[in-house]
VOPAGU-2260 file (C-alpha; in pm, 1 decimal, decimal comma):
REM VOPAGU-2260
SITE   aa  ch    i         X         Y         Z
SITE  MET   A    0    -452,3   -2352,9    3109,2
SITE  ILE   A    1    -628,8   -2016,2    3111,0
SITE  GLU   A    2    -877,9   -1974,3    2827,5
SITE  PHE   A    3    -789,1   -1762,3    2524,0
SITE  ASP   A    4    -971,6   -1664,0    2205,0
SITE  SER   A    5    -690,1   -1490,3    2013,8
SITE  ILE   A    6    -333,4   -1590,9    1924,3
SITE  VAL   A    7     -28,2   -1373,0    1857,5
SITE  VAL   A    8     293,5   -1534,7    1732,3
SITE  GLN   A    9     604,1   -1319,1    1784,9
SITE  THR   A   10     881,0   -1568,0    1708,3
SITE  GLN   A   11    1013,0   -1804,8    1444,4
SITE  CYS   A   12     831,4   -2136,3    1483,1
SITE  ARG   A   13     610,0   -2398,2    1320,5
SITE  VAL   A   14     257,9   -2413,0    1460,5
SITE  SER   A   15      -3,6   -2685,8    1420,3
SITE  LEU   A   16    -347,3   -2542,6    1494,9
SITE  GLN   A   17    -667,5   -2726,3    1576,8
SITE  LYS   A   18   -1007,4   -2670,5    1736,1
SITE  GLY   A   19   -1109,3   -2869,2    2043,1
SITE  GLU   A   20   -1328,0   -2863,3    2351,1
SITE  VAL   A   21   -1035,4   -2776,7    2579,5
SITE  THR   A   22    -762,2   -2521,6    2502,3
SITE  SER   A   23    -404,4   -2647,7    2514,7
SITE  PHE   A   24     -48,9   -2545,6    2425,2
SITE  SER   A   25     253,0   -2772,7    2389,3
SITE  ILE   A   26     605,8   -2749,7    2250,7
SITE  ASP   A   27     731,9   -3050,5    2055,3
SITE  GLU   A   28    1100,1   -3005,9    2144,8
SITE  ASP   A   29    1342,9   -3146,4    2400,4
SITE  SER   A   30    1318,8   -3001,5    2750,3
SITE  ASP   A   31    1603,9   -2754,4    2698,6
SITE  ARG   A   32    1472,1   -2600,2    2377,8
SITE  ALA   A   33    1113,4   -2610,4    2499,7
SITE  GLY   A   34    1228,2   -2378,1    2775,5
SITE  TRP   A   35    1327,3   -2117,3    2518,9
SITE  ILE   A   36     962,6   -2047,5    2435,2
SITE  GLU   A   37     750,5   -1827,3    2659,0
SITE  ILE   A   38     377,2   -1758,8    2657,0
SITE  ASP   A   39     160,7   -1493,3    2816,2
SITE  ILE   A   40    -216,0   -1475,9    2825,0
SITE  VAL   A   41    -339,0   -1118,5    2850,0
SITE  ASN   A   42    -706,2   -1025,7    2815,7
SITE  GLY   A   43    -783,2   -1354,1    2642,2
SITE  GLU   A   44    -490,1   -1328,3    2400,6
SITE  LEU   A   45    -224,1   -1602,6    2384,8
SITE  VAL   A   46     112,8   -1440,0    2306,5
SITE  ILE   A   47     400,5   -1668,6    2199,2
SITE  TYR   A   48     761,3   -1549,7    2192,7
SITE  THR   A   49    1119,8   -1669,1    2239,6
SITE  ARG   A   50    1331,2   -1558,6    2534,5
SITE  PRO   A   51    1568,6   -1287,5    2403,6
SITE  GLU   A   52    1887,7   -1477,0    2490,5
SITE  PHE   A   53    1783,7   -1766,6    2261,8
SITE  TYR   A   54    1625,6   -1578,7    1971,7
SITE  GLY   A   55    1962,4   -1526,5    1802,9
SITE  PHE   A   56    2011,2   -1904,7    1783,9
SITE  LEU   A   57    1686,5   -1938,1    1587,9
SITE  LEU   A   58    1801,6   -1676,4    1337,7
SITE  LEU   A   59    2158,0   -1804,0    1306,9
SITE  HIS   A   60    2058,2   -2167,5    1253,2
SITE  ASP   A   61    1726,9   -2103,7    1072,2
SITE  TYR   A   62    1558,9   -2307,1    1346,0
SITE  TYR   A   63    1182,3   -2328,2    1396,5
SITE  PRO   A   64    1054,4   -2479,6    1723,5
SITE  LYS   A   65     743,6   -2695,6    1677,9
SITE  ILE   A   66     434,3   -2582,9    1867,2
SITE  ASN   A   67      86,8   -2737,5    1897,6
SITE  ILE   A   68    -216,1   -2524,6    1985,7
SITE  THR   A   69    -575,1   -2628,7    2049,3
SITE  PHE   A   70    -837,6   -2354,0    2079,2
SITE  ASN   A   71   -1207,2   -2360,9    2158,9
SITE  GLU   A   72   -1287,5   -2026,7    1994,2
SITE  LEU   A   73   -1063,7   -1815,2    1770,9
SITE  LYS   A   74   -1150,6   -1450,1    1717,1
SITE  GLY   A   75    -805,0   -1331,4    1614,8
SITE  LEU   A   76    -477,6   -1466,4    1474,1
SITE  ARG   A   77    -168,5   -1248,6    1421,5
SITE  LEU   A   78     159,1   -1378,8    1279,6
SITE  LEU   A   79     422,3   -1111,5    1340,0
SITE  ASP   A   80     745,5   -1306,7    1280,7
SITE  ARG   A   81     869,1   -1560,4    1025,8
SITE  CYS   A   82     651,7   -1850,3    1136,2
SITE  PHE   A   83     472,3   -2130,5     953,2
SITE  VAL   A   84     119,9   -2203,9    1072,8
SITE  LYS   A   85    -105,2   -2481,5     942,6
SITE  SER   A   86    -436,9   -2629,0    1048,6
SITE  ILE   A   87    -504,4   -2986,7    1148,0
SITE  ASP   A   88    -835,7   -3073,8     981,5
SITE  THR   A   89   -1100,7   -2804,8     922,1
SITE  LEU   A   90   -1120,0   -2519,5    1173,5
SITE  LEU   A   91   -1478,1   -2432,5    1271,4
SITE  LEU   A   92   -1481,6   -2053,8    1313,7
SITE  HIS   A   93   -1739,9   -1776,7    1345,9
SITE  GLN   A   94   -1590,5   -1429,7    1295,0
SITE  THR   A   95   -1210,8   -1430,9    1280,1
SITE  GLY   A   96    -961,6   -1157,0    1201,5
SITE  ILE   A   97    -622,3   -1261,9    1061,9
SITE  ILE   A   98    -304,4   -1057,0    1013,9
SITE  VAL   A   99       2,8   -1218,4     857,4
SITE  LYS   A  100     303,3    -985,2     859,6
SITE  GLU   A  101     569,2   -1248,6     788,2
SITE  GLY   A  102     587,1   -1621,4     725,7
SITE  SER   A  103     313,8   -1848,3     597,5
SITE  LEU   A  104     -40,1   -1950,1     692,1
SITE  ASN   A  105    -213,5   -2256,3     544,8
SITE  ILE   A  106    -555,1   -2335,7     693,4
SITE  CYS   A  107    -887,0   -2496,2     603,4
SITE  VAL   A  108   -1191,6   -2332,0     761,7
SITE  ASP   A  109   -1568,2   -2352,1     790,7
SITE  ALA   A  110   -1657,1   -1997,9     893,7
SITE  PHE   A  111   -1916,6   -1722,5     891,3
SITE  SER   A  112   -1673,6   -1434,1     835,8
SITE  ILE   A  113   -1298,1   -1411,6     771,3
SITE  ASP   A  114   -1108,7   -1081,4     761,6
SITE  CYS   A  115    -751,6   -1139,3     639,3
SITE  THR   A  116    -463,7    -891,4     597,8
SITE  VAL   A  117    -138,4   -1010,9     436,7
SITE  LEU   A  118     180,8    -799,7     433,8
SITE  LYS   A  119     550,8    -793,5     339,6
SITE  ASN   A  120     605,2   -1100,1     120,6
SITE  ALA   A  121     395,0   -1315,1     353,8
SITE  ARG   A  122     194,9   -1604,3     209,0
SITE  VAL   A  123    -156,1   -1715,8     297,9
SITE  LYS   A  124    -352,5   -2011,9     165,1
SITE  ILE   A  125    -708,3   -2061,0     286,7
SITE  SER   A  126    -943,0   -2338,2     176,3
SITE  GLY   A  127   -1290,9   -2437,9     288,3
SITE  GLU   A  128   -1587,4   -2201,4     297,1
SITE  SER   A  129   -1722,1   -1881,5     452,1
SITE  ILE   A  130   -2024,6   -1657,8     402,0
SITE  ILE   A  131   -1819,5   -1336,0     410,8
SITE  SER   A  132   -1451,1   -1278,5     337,6
SITE  HIS   A  133   -1259,7    -949,2     335,7
SITE  ILE   A  134    -903,7    -957,2     197,9
SITE  LEU   A  135    -637,5    -683,9     213,2
SITE  THR   A  136    -285,3    -738,3      80,2
SITE  ASN   A  137      23,5    -520,3      50,9
SITE  GLN   A  138     396,5    -525,3     -30,6
SITE  LYS   A  139     425,5    -832,1    -258,0
SITE  ALA   A  140     198,3   -1044,6     -42,2
SITE  ILE   A  141      58,5   -1370,0    -181,1
SITE  TYR   A  142    -296,8   -1484,2    -102,9
SITE  ASP   A  143    -437,8   -1810,3    -241,5
SITE  GLY   A  144    -810,8   -1843,2    -186,6
SITE  SER   A  145    -885,2   -2040,5    -503,1
SITE  ALA   A  146   -1024,3   -2327,8    -291,8
SITE  PHE   A  147   -1196,4   -2097,7     -39,0
SITE  GLU   A  148   -1561,5   -2066,3    -141,9
SITE  CYS   A  149   -1717,8   -1741,8     -18,0
SITE  SER   A  150   -2051,5   -1579,3     -90,6
SITE  GLU   A  151   -1951,8   -1213,6     -73,0
SITE  GLY   A  152   -1685,3    -971,9      43,5
SITE  THR   A  153   -1408,4    -734,2     -59,5
SITE  VAL   A  154   -1060,1    -774,8    -205,7
SITE  HIS   A  155    -812,4    -484,6    -202,9
SITE  ALA   A  156    -459,1    -558,3    -327,4
SITE  HIS   A  157    -169,0    -311,5    -312,9
SITE  PHE   A  158     189,8    -298,5    -441,1
SITE  ASP   A  159     267,0    -615,0    -637,9
SITE  SER   A  160      32,5    -846,5    -451,2
SITE  THR   A  161     -70,9   -1176,5    -609,6
SITE  ILE   A  162    -420,5   -1301,1    -526,9
SITE  SER   A  163    -656,4   -1579,4    -630,1
SITE  ILE   A  164   -1016,8   -1581,7    -506,2
SITE  TRP   A  165   -1345,4   -1772,0    -521,8
SITE  TYR   A  166   -1663,4   -1571,9    -462,4
SITE  THR   A  167   -2001,6   -1700,3    -575,4
SITE  THR   A  168   -2233,2   -1399,8    -534,1
SITE  GLU   A  169   -2068,3   -1057,0    -513,2
SITE  VAL   A  170   -1723,5    -908,5    -453,2
SITE  GLU   A  171   -1576,1    -559,2    -439,8
SITE  ILE   A  172   -1232,4    -541,3    -604,4
SITE  GLY   A  173    -955,2    -282,9    -593,4
SITE  LEU   A  174    -610,8    -336,5    -748,2
SITE  TRP   A  175    -318,5     -98,1    -706,1
SITE  GLY   A  176      50,6     -97,1    -795,4
SITE  ARG   A  177      90,3    -387,0   -1043,4
SITE  SER   A  178    -109,8    -634,4    -837,3
SITE  LYS   A  179    -245,9    -947,7   -1004,6
SITE  LEU   A  180    -578,8   -1114,4    -928,8
SITE  THR   A  181    -734,2   -1430,6   -1066,4
SITE  TYR   A  182   -1092,3   -1521,9    -983,1
SITE  ARG   A  183   -1303,1   -1835,0    -990,1
SITE  ASP   A  184   -1676,6   -1852,6   -1070,6
SITE  THR   A  185   -1882,5   -1556,9   -1200,7
SITE  PRO   A  186   -1969,1   -1324,9    -910,9
SITE  ARG   A  187   -2103,3    -974,5    -957,9
SITE  MET   A  188   -1803,9    -741,8    -937,7
SITE  LYS   A  189   -1792,3    -388,2    -804,8
SITE  ILE   A  190   -1464,9    -243,0    -933,4
SITE  VAL   A  191   -1325,1      29,1    -706,1
SITE  GLN   A  192    -994,7      76,1    -888,9
SITE  ILE   A  193    -763,4    -109,7   -1125,4
SITE  ASP   A  194    -431,6      67,6   -1174,5
SITE  GLU   A  195    -238,5      52,7   -1498,1
SITE  GLY   A  196     -11,6    -251,8   -1485,0
SITE  CYS   A  197    -253,5    -455,1   -1273,0
SITE  SER   A  198    -434,2    -762,1   -1407,5
SITE  LEU   A  199    -773,8    -920,8   -1344,2
SITE  LYS   A  200    -828,6   -1261,1   -1504,0
SITE  ALA   A  201   -1056,6   -1561,5   -1474,0
SITE  LEU   A  202    -891,0   -1860,7   -1310,8
SITE  GLU   A  203    -858,0   -2159,2   -1540,0
SITE  ILE   A  204    -991,8   -2466,6   -1359,1
SITE  PRO   A  205    -864,8   -2798,2   -1502,5
SITE  LEU   A  206   -1136,8   -3034,1   -1624,9
SITE  THR   A  207   -1178,7   -3352,1   -1418,9
């Protein structure tokens, strides 16, 4: 198939994501339901959506088609509908931007830089490691980076967000609107803002 380096998911689905030498896309459904899913590749971006006449079935029956994606390079990942995306093994990334508007993302990465925005009750869990990590959350978003070891970056949480982080060197923190943040390790902290009603606490790591 044509090469792509970014992925946009615009439908309910369950996606298994992995890195490989050759890009690929497959739908793990019977032939009829596989035909409900469409893809376009525009300017290196893989766009996944359901044909309009079948989207109502997904909503009515709470149905999530299963999709498998293999990429060679991933610069961007946007989840714009109620989808569930997980990684198969560790994803080797360089600089990747992530936006999760709805649904859930659960990935393990080995990266240089991750920029992640989480919105509208969406959930993100990232594990692994990165040199740089920038996190922005809003509208009751949940971000779990307690097993994601990063050297430095920024964390800005708005409007009832819940965040856990692991930075080892330095992190800039801003908390607004009753957001809650727990942190692991003892990085230098640059506090931009902590609104009344927000909380900043050390993460309790169980002894092993």
